[in-house]
C-alpha positions in Angstrom: -134.0 46.9 120.2 -136.4 49.7 120.7 -138.0 50.2 124.1 -141.4 48.9 124.7 -144.4 51.2 124.8 -145.6 49.4 127.9 -143.6 50.6 130.9 -144.8 47.7 133.1 -143.5 45.0 130.7 -139.9 45.3 132.0 -141.0 44.6 135.6 -143.4 41.8 134.5 -140.5 40.1 132.7 -138.2 40.4 135.6 -140.9 39.0 137.8 -141.3 36.0 135.4 -137.5 35.6 135.5 -137.4 35.5 139.3 -140.3 33.0 139.3 -138.3 30.9 136.8 -135.2 30.8 139.0 -137.2 30.2 142.1 -139.0 27.3 140.5 -135.7 25.8 139.3 -134.2 26.2 142.8 -137.2 24.6 144.4 -137.5 21.8 141.8 -141.1 23.0 141.2 -141.7 21.5 137.8 -145.4 22.4 137.9 -144.5 26.1 138.2 -141.9 25.7 135.5 -144.5 24.1 133.2 -146.6 27.2 133.6 -143.7 29.6 133.0 -142.5 27.9 129.9 -144.1 27.9 126.5 -145.3 24.5 125.4 -142.6 24.4 122.7 -139.9 25.9 125.0 -136.4 24.5 124.8 -133.2 24.6 126.9 -129.9 24.5 125.1 -127.3 23.1 127.4 -123.6 24.0 127.5 -123.0 20.9 125.4 -125.2 22.3 122.6 -127.9 19.7 123.2 -131.3 21.3 122.7 -133.7 19.8 125.2 -137.4 20.0 124.9 -139.4 21.3 127.8 -141.1 18.0 128.6 -137.8 16.1 128.7 -136.1 18.7 131.0 -139.0 18.7 133.4 -139.1 14.9 133.5 -135.4 14.7 134.2 -135.8 17.3 137.0 -138.5 15.2 138.5 -136.1 12.2 138.4 -133.4 14.2 140.2 -131.1 14.6 137.2 -131.1 18.4 137.6 -131.0 19.7 141.2 -130.4 23.4 141.7 -129.1 24.0 145.2 -128.4 27.8 144.9 -128.6 30.3 142.0 -126.7 33.5 142.7 -127.4 36.2 140.1 -124.4 38.3 139.2 -125.7 40.5 136.4 -128.9 40.9 134.3 -129.6 42.7 131.0 -133.0 43.0 129.4 -134.1 44.2 126.0 -137.9 44.5 125.4 -139.4 45.0 122.0 -143.2 45.0 122.1 -144.4 41.5 122.9 -141.0 39.9 122.9 -137.9 40.3 125.1 -134.4 39.0 125.4 -132.9 38.6 128.9 -129.3 37.7 129.6 -128.4 36.7 133.2 -125.1 35.6 134.6 -125.2 33.3 137.6 -123.1 31.1 139.8 -125.3 28.1 140.1 -124.6 25.3 142.6 -126.2 22.4 140.9 -126.1 18.7 140.6 -126.4 17.7 136.9 -126.5 14.0 136.1 -124.9 13.2 139.4 -122.1 15.8 139.3 -122.3 18.7 141.8 -120.5 21.9 140.8 -120.6 25.6 141.0 -121.5 26.4 137.4 -120.8 29.9 136.0 -123.7 30.1 133.7 -124.9 32.7 131.3 -128.6 32.1 130.5 -129.8 33.9 127.4 -133.6 33.7 127.4 -136.2 34.8 124.9 -139.6 35.7 126.3 -143.0 36.3 124.5 -146.2 37.8 125.9 -149.1 35.4 125.7 -152.2 37.3 126.7 -151.2 38.9 130.0 -148.3 36.5 130.8 -144.7 36.4 129.7 -143.5 32.9 128.9 -140.0 31.5 128.1 -139.6 30.5 124.5 -136.0 29.3 124.7 -133.0 29.5 127.0 -129.4 28.9 126.0 -126.9 28.1 128.7 -123.2 28.9 128.2 -120.4 29.5 130.6 -118.8 32.9 131.3 
């Protein structure tokens, strides 16, 4: 991808990413709601594509609890008003009652909406 003409975009996206991880860790579904596009999806390791509203509802019900999220590496490509971020984490999470240290790779597509970067989709795989 070609570099963005806006030098501040990279830092804005990384700030949005940090806010996303912080909200996951804190179980702050209101913050996540604001950070995610209305049509945002999360593709789980199983391949299930979960709509935003369903994921947030299950977080509120305690089906997804993120105890710690330790970032190991991050790459970011920005192209104008879109971006693709790939982060590898070790995430201590309880998912549907099973607690584990998950080695997750999160591939996230962002888009600029006015002056805000929002998550369009995230795909979780293992590494």
